[in-house]
Each structure stands twice: as structure tokens, then as C-alpha cells.
KOLTORBA-331182 format. One line per field, with one value per residue: residue number from 0; residue in three letters; x, y negated, z of N, C-alpha, C in turn. Coordinates in pm, whole numbers, plus 50000, padded with zeros to 5 digits. Layout:
# KOLTORBA-331182
n	NUM; ... $
res	Ala; ... $
neast	X; ... $
nnorth	Y; ... $
nup	Z; ... $
caeast	X; ... $
canorth	Y; ... $
caup	Z; ... $
ceast	X; ... $
cnorth	Y; ... $
cup	Z; ... $
This chain:
# KOLTORBA-331182
n	0; 1; 2; 3; 4; 5; 6; 7; 8; 9; 10; 11; 12; 13; 14; 15; 16; 17; 18; 19; 20; 21; 22; 23; 24; 25; 26; 27; 28; 29; 30; 31; 32; 33; 34; 35; 36; 37; 38; 39; 40; 41; 42; 43; 44; 45; 46; 47; 48; 49; 50; 51; 52; 53; 54; 55; 56; 57; 58; 59; 60; 61; 62; 63; 64; 65; 66; 67; 68; 69; 70; 71; 72; 73; 74; 75; 76; 77; 78; 79; 80; 81; 82; 83; 84; 85; 86; 87; 88; 89; 90; 91; 92; 93; 94; 95; 96; 97; 98; 99; 100; 101; 102; 103; 104; 105; 106; 107; 108; 109; 110; 111; 112; 113; 114; 115; 116; 117; 118; 119; 120; 121; 122; 123; 124; 125; 126; 127; 128; 129; 130; 131; 132; 133; 134; 135; 136; 137; 138; 139; 140; 141; 142; 143; 144; 145; 146; 147; 148; 149; 150; 151; 152; 153; 154; 155; 156; 157; 158; 159; 160; 161; 162; 163; 164; 165; 166; 167; 168; 169; 170; 171; 172; 173; 174; 175; 176; 177; 178; 179; 180; 181; 182; 183; 184; 185; 186; 187; 188 $
res	Met; Arg; Lys; Leu; Ile; Met; Trp; Asn; Val; Met; Thr; Leu; Asp; Gly; Tyr; Phe; Glu; Gly; Asp; Gln; Lys; Trp; Asp; Leu; Ser; Phe; His; Asn; Val; Ile; Trp; Gly; Lys; Glu; Leu; Glu; Lys; Leu; Ser; Leu; Glu; Gln; Leu; Gln; Ser; Ala; Asp; Tyr; Leu; Val; Phe; Gly; Arg; Val; Thr; Tyr; Glu; Gly; Met; Ala; Ala; Tyr; Trp; Thr; Lys; Ala; Glu; Ala; Glu; Thr; Ser; Glu; Pro; Glu; Ile; Ala; Arg; Leu; Met; Asn; Ser; Ile; Pro; Lys; Leu; Val; Phe; Ser; Lys; Thr; Leu; Lys; Ser; Ala; Glu; Trp; Ile; Asn; Thr; Thr; Ile; Ile; Ser; Asp; Asn; Ala; Ser; Gly; Glu; Ile; Arg; Lys; Leu; Lys; Glu; Gln; Gly; Gly; Lys; Asp; Leu; Tyr; Val; Phe; Gly; Ser; Ala; Asn; Leu; Ser; Glu; Thr; Leu; Ile; Asn; Asp; Asn; Leu; Phe; Asp; Glu; Tyr; Arg; Ile; Gly; Ile; Ala; Pro; Val; Ile; Leu; Gly; Ser; Gly; Arg; Pro; Leu; Phe; Arg; Asn; Gly; Ile; Ile; Ser; Lys; Asn; Leu; Ser; Leu; Ile; Ser; Thr; Gln; Gln; Leu; Asp; Thr; Gly; Gly; Val; Ile; Leu; Lys; Tyr; Ser; Asn; Asn; Lys; Asn $
neast	50168; 50057; 50164; 50292; 50268; 50406; 50283; 50348; 50359; 50610; 50796; 51094; 51275; 51199; 50957; 50625; 50406; 50298; 50363; 50125; 49847; 49738; 49833; 49890; 49944; 50151; 50101; 49939; 50125; 50259; 50057; 49902; 49825; 49981; 50025; 49770; 49705; 49880; 49774; 49524; 49602; 49730; 49527; 49351; 49495; 49472; 49378; 49331; 49328; 49533; 49539; 49652; 49493; 49484; 49535; 49332; 49101; 49124; 49127; 48879; 48699; 48751; 48718; 48462; 48289; 48388; 48332; 48104; 48196; 48455; 48718; 48821; 48653; 48661; 48878; 48782; 48564; 48682; 48837; 48645; 48511; 48696; 48805; 48891; 49139; 49178; 49406; 49385; 49385; 49202; 48984; 48637; 48420; 48348; 48267; 48322; 48253; 48298; 48497; 48723; 48800; 49089; 49229; 49448; 49784; 49901; 50114; 50102; 49849; 49884; 50076; 49932; 49748; 49912; 50010; 49778; 49758; 49656; 49538; 49741; 49829; 49794; 49954; 49871; 50004; 49997; 50209; 50297; 50199; 50332; 50600; 50600; 50549; 50773; 50982; 50923; 50983; 50799; 50710; 50708; 50758; 50844; 50697; 50750; 50648; 50812; 50774; 50855; 50946; 51077; 51005; 51090; 51010; 50808; 50645; 50839; 50859; 51014; 51129; 51383; 51514; 51405; 51458; 51744; 51768; 51846; 51758; 51645; 51653; 51370; 51236; 51232; 51041; 50996; 50790; 50576; 50505; 50729; 50781; 50895; 50862; 50966; 51044; 51107; 51239; 51219; 51495; 51471; 51661 $
nnorth	48014; 48356; 48627; 48960; 49246; 49537; 49793; 50063; 50379; 50597; 50891; 50953; 51081; 50985; 51054; 50988; 51123; 51452; 51795; 51880; 51721; 51430; 51492; 51336; 51349; 51262; 50997; 50969; 50983; 50752; 50563; 50314; 50057; 49845; 49884; 49882; 49613; 49490; 49592; 49468; 49199; 49202; 49272; 49051; 48859; 48900; 48875; 49051; 49412; 49661; 49938; 50252; 50508; 50766; 50710; 50525; 50685; 50858; 50674; 50544; 50753; 50801; 50533; 50436; 50579; 50537; 50305; 50338; 50553; 50524; 50459; 50216; 49982; 49720; 49718; 49897; 49751; 49537; 49670; 49761; 49526; 49348; 49253; 49498; 49618; 49864; 50036; 50221; 50445; 50647; 50648; 50584; 50471; 50299; 50365; 50245; 49956; 49626; 49683; 49657; 49804; 49826; 49898; 49850; 49725; 49677; 49532; 49281; 49192; 49170; 48969; 48747; 48723; 48655; 48417; 48254; 48170; 48166; 48395; 48683; 48980; 49320; 49629; 49962; 50275; 50455; 50544; 50586; 50358; 50169; 50215; 50127; 49849; 49791; 49837; 49632; 49420; 49289; 49298; 49098; 49145; 49407; 49622; 49851; 50114; 50329; 50645; 50850; 51107; 51402; 51534; 51718; 51812; 51698; 51427; 51178; 50823; 50647; 50735; 50903; 50719; 50464; 50126; 49976; 49768; 49489; 49389; 49169; 49164; 49083; 49119; 49335; 49565; 49738; 50002; 50093; 50362; 50482; 50449; 50231; 49913; 49782; 49496; 49362; 49122; 49067; 49001; 48923; 48933 $
nup	49495; 49474; 49665; 49581; 49770; 49894; 50092; 50282; 50461; 50558; 50604; 50813; 50645; 50396; 50266; 50148; 50137; 50210; 50110; 50008; 49835; 49972; 50218; 50494; 50756; 50923; 50964; 51187; 51386; 51399; 51433; 51634; 51878; 51796; 51523; 51434; 51487; 51300; 51064; 51059; 51041; 50793; 50619; 50663; 50536; 50268; 49933; 49743; 49722; 49589; 49377; 49232; 49035; 49175; 49447; 49494; 49461; 49684; 49896; 49856; 49906; 50178; 50306; 50238; 50394; 50641; 50803; 50980; 51112; 51216; 51466; 51436; 51352; 51242; 51073; 50879; 50787; 50672; 50479; 50307; 50222; 50095; 49770; 49533; 49313; 49055; 48881; 48602; 48337; 48289; 48473; 48475; 48613; 48916; 49252; 49492; 49675; 49546; 49354; 49077; 48772; 48587; 48285; 48120; 48083; 48358; 48488; 48350; 48428; 48703; 48707; 48615; 48817; 49037; 48964; 48976; 49243; 49591; 49845; 49942; 49751; 49803; 49768; 49838; 49908; 49608; 49432; 49156; 49016; 49185; 49106; 48847; 48901; 49059; 48879; 48696; 48836; 49011; 49283; 49573; 49822; 50046; 50272; 50499; 50690; 50916; 51003; 51289; 51202; 51053; 50756; 50577; 50307; 50033; 49873; 49751; 49831; 49694; 49393; 49185; 48919; 48941; 48907; 49025; 49320; 49511; 49832; 50083; 50433; 50625; 50866; 51157; 51338; 51624; 51726; 51986; 51952; 51861; 51600; 51330; 51182; 50878; 50702; 50392; 50161; 49811; 49614; 49356; 49145 $
caeast	50166; 50037; 50273; 50257; 50332; 50386; 50258; 50344; 50409; 50681; 50871; 51235; 51344; 51158; 50826; 50511; 50297; 50355; 50365; 49981; 49787; 49677; 49890; 49937; 49935; 50248; 50049; 49894; 50246; 50304; 49949; 49882; 49767; 50065; 50000; 49634; 49717; 49938; 49678; 49425; 49661; 49752; 49390; 49293; 49569; 49462; 49273; 49295; 49388; 49565; 49563; 49640; 49371; 49483; 49521; 49200; 49005; 49129; 49087; 48743; 48639; 48761; 48671; 48317; 48213; 48454; 48277; 48025; 48256; 48596; 48748; 48866; 48547; 48702; 48967; 48695; 48478; 48772; 48878; 48523; 48473; 48804; 48809; 48994; 49175; 49230; 49465; 49367; 49339; 49096; 48864; 48537; 48333; 48402; 48162; 48358; 48205; 48393; 48617; 48733; 48891; 49174; 49291; 49571; 49879; 49911; 50210; 50055; 49736; 49937; 50148; 49830; 49680; 50009; 50021; 49659; 49763; 49558; 49598; 49827; 49786; 49853; 49956; 49879; 50022; 49998; 50363; 50316; 50178; 50436; 50718; 50591; 50562; 50907; 51066; 50894; 51021; 50673; 50698; 50769; 50795; 50826; 50664; 50748; 50637; 50877; 50724; 50963; 50917; 51149; 50912; 51161; 50971; 50694; 50649; 50917; 50809; 51102; 51176; 51490; 51471; 51363; 51564; 51820; 51731; 51900; 51655; 51685; 51576; 51293; 51225; 51207; 50953; 50992; 50666; 50561; 50489; 50858; 50805; 50960; 50813; 51073; 50999; 51213; 51201; 51281; 51581; 51428; 51781 $
canorth	48144; 48467; 48738; 49106; 49305; 49678; 49846; 50207; 50448; 50706; 50966; 50918; 51133; 50922; 51103; 50909; 51227; 51584; 51886; 51887; 51600; 51363; 51535; 51215; 51373; 51185; 50865; 50967; 50974; 50613; 50471; 50268; 49928; 49756; 49904; 49831; 49470; 49453; 49615; 49371; 49073; 49215; 49268; 48913; 48770; 48964; 48843; 49183; 49541; 49706; 50081; 50344; 50588; 50872; 50652; 50466; 50783; 50904; 50566; 50529; 50862; 50783; 50411; 50410; 50641; 50504; 50190; 50385; 50667; 50514; 50390; 50087; 49931; 49597; 49755; 49949; 49641; 49455; 49755; 49775; 49396; 49282; 49300; 49599; 49647; 49994; 50046; 50349; 50476; 50750; 50617; 50514; 50402; 50283; 50366; 50172; 49826; 49525; 49737; 49627; 49890; 49768; 50011; 49813; 49629; 49652; 49420; 49158; 49148; 49120; 48842; 48647; 48701; 48596; 48275; 48173; 48130; 48219; 48490; 48788; 49109; 49440; 49770; 50061; 50405; 50415; 50557; 50574; 50216; 50095; 50234; 50032; 49716; 49772; 49822; 49507; 49318; 49207; 49289; 48989; 49189; 49542; 49642; 49997; 50174; 50449; 50743; 50926; 51245; 51457; 51631; 51831; 51805; 51626; 51327; 51062; 50702; 50592; 50844; 50877; 50645; 50332; 50028; 49943; 49628; 49431; 49327; 49088; 49202; 48971; 49156; 49480; 49569; 49872; 50030; 50182; 50499; 50534; 50418; 50101; 49843; 49712; 49403; 49320; 49034; 49097; 48890; 48886; 48915 $
caup	49416; 49552; 49676; 49574; 49881; 49907; 50225; 50289; 50570; 50514; 50712; 50828; 50529; 50275; 50199; 50179; 50130; 50232; 49990; 49957; 49810; 50090; 50353; 50558; 50902; 50997; 50985; 51316; 51475; 51404; 51448; 51766; 51882; 51723; 51376; 51410; 51471; 51173; 50956; 51064; 50994; 50650; 50548; 50665; 50450; 50136; 49833; 49664; 49747; 49449; 49381; 49120; 49048; 49274; 49578; 49495; 49489; 49827; 49982; 49852; 49970; 50322; 50366; 50213; 50508; 50774; 50886; 51079; 51190; 51271; 51585; 51388; 51254; 51172; 50949; 50779; 50726; 50569; 50358; 50222; 50175; 50007; 49635; 49501; 49169; 49048; 48755; 48559; 48196; 48293; 48560; 48391; 48704; 49058; 49338; 49611; 49661; 49513; 49285; 48923; 48695; 48477; 48214; 48043; 48129; 48509; 48516; 48300; 48505; 48835; 48684; 48600; 48943; 49122; 48913; 49022; 49378; 49682; 49939; 49889; 49693; 49872; 49711; 49938; 49842; 49462; 49400; 49018; 48994; 49244; 49034; 48737; 48943; 49098; 48760; 48630; 48929; 49058; 49426; 49643; 49969; 50082; 50417; 50510; 50825; 50924; 51109; 51343; 51161; 50937; 50698; 50501; 50175; 50004; 49766; 49804; 49794; 49589; 49307; 49088; 48798; 48971; 48879; 49152; 49366; 49638; 49913; 50199; 50552; 50680; 51008; 51200; 51459; 51688; 51772; 52113; 51901; 51807; 51454; 51305; 51066; 50811; 50601; 50303; 50054; 49693; 49579; 49213; 49062 $
ceast	50140; 50150; 50212; 50340; 50309; 50377; 50248; 50402; 50485; 50750; 51019; 51313; 51284; 51031; 50710; 50385; 50370; 50345; 50228; 49935; 49713; 49729; 49968; 49935; 50030; 50214; 49994; 50010; 50275; 50190; 49936; 49829; 49845; 50044; 49860; 49631; 49771; 49845; 49573; 49486; 49691; 49624; 49334; 49370; 49563; 49343; 49229; 49377; 49408; 49602; 49582; 49534; 49368; 49459; 49390; 49096; 49003; 49086; 48938; 48660; 48639; 48687; 48522; 48235; 48270; 48391; 48192; 48092; 48386; 48597; 48806; 48761; 48581; 48795; 48880; 48613; 48559; 48810; 48765; 48484; 48564; 48788; 48918; 49010; 49230; 49270; 49465; 49328; 49232; 48975; 48765; 48441; 48391; 48280; 48188; 48322; 48327; 48520; 48603; 48839; 48958; 49248; 49416; 49660; 49880; 49995; 50164; 49942; 49781; 50011; 50040; 49775; 49781; 50018; 49904; 49673; 49644; 49629; 49664; 49751; 49864; 49841; 49968; 49904; 50052; 50146; 50379; 50297; 50285; 50567; 50717; 50619; 50702; 50990; 51043; 50916; 50905; 50658; 50773; 50830; 50756; 50804; 50660; 50742; 50710; 50825; 50843; 50946; 51012; 51062; 50973; 51125; 50837; 50715; 50726; 50855; 50890; 51167; 51297; 51439; 51427; 51480; 51613; 51779; 51805; 51788; 51715; 51593; 51502; 51278; 51212; 51125; 50953; 50855; 50673; 50556; 50625; 50878; 50871; 50884; 50933; 51010; 51112; 51155; 51283; 51368; 51559; 51550; 51762 $
cnorth	48254; 48553; 48876; 49175; 49458; 49720; 50000; 50254; 50568; 50777; 50915; 50967; 51091; 50960; 51021; 51004; 51367; 51670; 51894; 51747; 51546; 51419; 51409; 51221; 51295; 51039; 50857; 50952; 50826; 50518; 50442; 50126; 49824; 49761; 49855; 49687; 49424; 49484; 49516; 49234; 49085; 49199; 49123; 48817; 48819; 48901; 48965; 49294; 49606; 49856; 50142; 50432; 50688; 50820; 50591; 50573; 50835; 50797; 50539; 50637; 50845; 50653; 50393; 50482; 50594; 50396; 50239; 50487; 50637; 50439; 50241; 50023; 49805; 49626; 49815; 49844; 49566; 49542; 49756; 49641; 49328; 49344; 49395; 49608; 49791; 50000; 50192; 50360; 50572; 50717; 50534; 50433; 50402; 50276; 50270; 50023; 49734; 49579; 49695; 49733; 49811; 49881; 49976; 49717; 49586; 49531; 49287; 49110; 49095; 48994; 48723; 48617; 48629; 48447; 48191; 48126; 48189; 48308; 48595; 48903; 49218; 49570; 49873; 50193; 50379; 50430; 50531; 50424; 50133; 50109; 50142; 49893; 49690; 49742; 49695; 49387; 49226; 49201; 49177; 49043; 49335; 49560; 49795; 50034; 50309; 50531; 50824; 51071; 51278; 51563; 51741; 51842; 51733; 51530; 51212; 50925; 50638; 50704; 50803; 50808; 50506; 50243; 49977; 49790; 49609; 49354; 49261; 49124; 49075; 48997; 49301; 49466; 49720; 49882; 50113; 50336; 50568; 50496; 50263; 50047; 49762; 49617; 49342; 49215; 49078; 48982; 48847; 48867; 48994 $
cup	49516; 49559; 49659; 49680; 49883; 50053; 50223; 50419; 50513; 50628; 50707; 50707; 50400; 50204; 50240; 50178; 50143; 50097; 49923; 49935; 49929; 50223; 50408; 50705; 50985; 51020; 51140; 51425; 51503; 51438; 51602; 51762; 51793; 51570; 51335; 51398; 51341; 51062; 50939; 51003; 50836; 50569; 50546; 50577; 50302; 50060; 49762; 49720; 49607; 49456; 49238; 49145; 49163; 49414; 49597; 49537; 49634; 49919; 49979; 49920; 50125; 50372; 50343; 50318; 50644; 50861; 51000; 51170; 51261; 51398; 51560; 51296; 51189; 51059; 50846; 50715; 50626; 50446; 50257; 50157; 50085; 49872; 49601; 49344; 49157; 48901; 48714; 48408; 48196; 48375; 48481; 48487; 48835; 49148; 49468; 49589; 49623; 49431; 49127; 48874; 48598; 48408; 48141; 48115; 48273; 48538; 48467; 48381; 48652; 48818; 48685; 48742; 49040; 49089; 48955; 49156; 49456; 49774; 49866; 49823; 49757; 49790; 49826; 49863; 49700; 49412; 49242; 48982; 49057; 49160; 48915; 48783; 48997; 48978; 48682; 48717; 48983; 49205; 49482; 49775; 49974; 50229; 50425; 50661; 50827; 51044; 51160; 51322; 51044; 50875; 50613; 50348; 50154; 49887; 49808; 49756; 49686; 49510; 49226; 48974; 48822; 48957; 49019; 49193; 49495; 49709; 50029; 50322; 50607; 50832; 51031; 51323; 51511; 51748; 51901; 52069; 51864; 51664; 51448; 51179; 51012; 50701; 50528; 50205; 49936; 49641; 49434; 49129; 48936 $
């Protein structure tokens, strides 16, 4: 059975985005060779990348141009080649290669994909979609990069109203950049 894995970077005070849309400047603080290696490992173990509309649009705008421009061409190649699912009731077309738009029943579609088996499904960003998937108990694993930054305000990754969950720590990894990678398993209780 496939696993559904959340991957996000957030600040020490819990924000995954600053006050402005796509304010992710704190990602630069945590980025380094270790996080690049983890990114490649995750992408190589993925059958699908899963997004909500807002994250999809930002990622598509960046990664469709990144292969030629980035210092991480292998990450860009994988981001562009792996099949992508975007859950949206408003998006009518997708310009990013290998993208499928799904407009209904995100949790039902994820359940079907998980049951098929194969490599894992990764959700990047996508706080609204993630909230639905958390509340429907579909995440098998949470991987959170903590940037050593106190932002003070922004958009929290885990908002009030999410169903309470007990998780089990799988591993911690201290990064040379001062960040930490935390991996938790969902107890599915």
C-alpha cells in the first residue's frame, strides 16, 4: 500500500508562509546539501506529487522554468517529470506537464491511490488540502523541516480546528544549516 506523506518546511514558531503569499524566504535559511539530498530521495520515492490549487499554481510557475535556471537541475527534472495531482474546484486547465486536475472528493481519490500500491504520494505545501487529509486521517507520515527562524506572523501550517492526533517520532535529523528534519508516523487511532 502506498503511503501519503506530508512534506513541509516551517519556522520555529509554526508558520509555513509569511504574511505575503509565497513569502518563503526562510526556506533559504534551512537549504543546504543535506536538504537537497533528502529532496532527491523523496522525489525518487514518489509516484505522485499532490497539491491544492494555490500551491500548484506557485510550484508550476517556478518549476516549469527551473530546469534550465536552477542550481539543482536533478530536483527540477524530477519535479517536472513526476505525475502531479491538483485538487481544485476552480482550476480548468493545467499547463505543467504530467498534471491531472481532480475537482471532487480529494479524500476518496487519495484512498483509491493508496490502495493501489506502488511508490509514495507526497503533499507539498497545500495547507487547505492538508487540513482535509489530516481530518480524514489519510496521512501516514509527517515530515517537517524546521527552519531556525522566528517569523512572528504569517500562515500557520496547522490551524485551529484540525482534529487532534497522536503521532510517533520516527527520526530527527539535525542539519548543518541549523534546521531540523522531524519525521512522524500517524498512529491512525
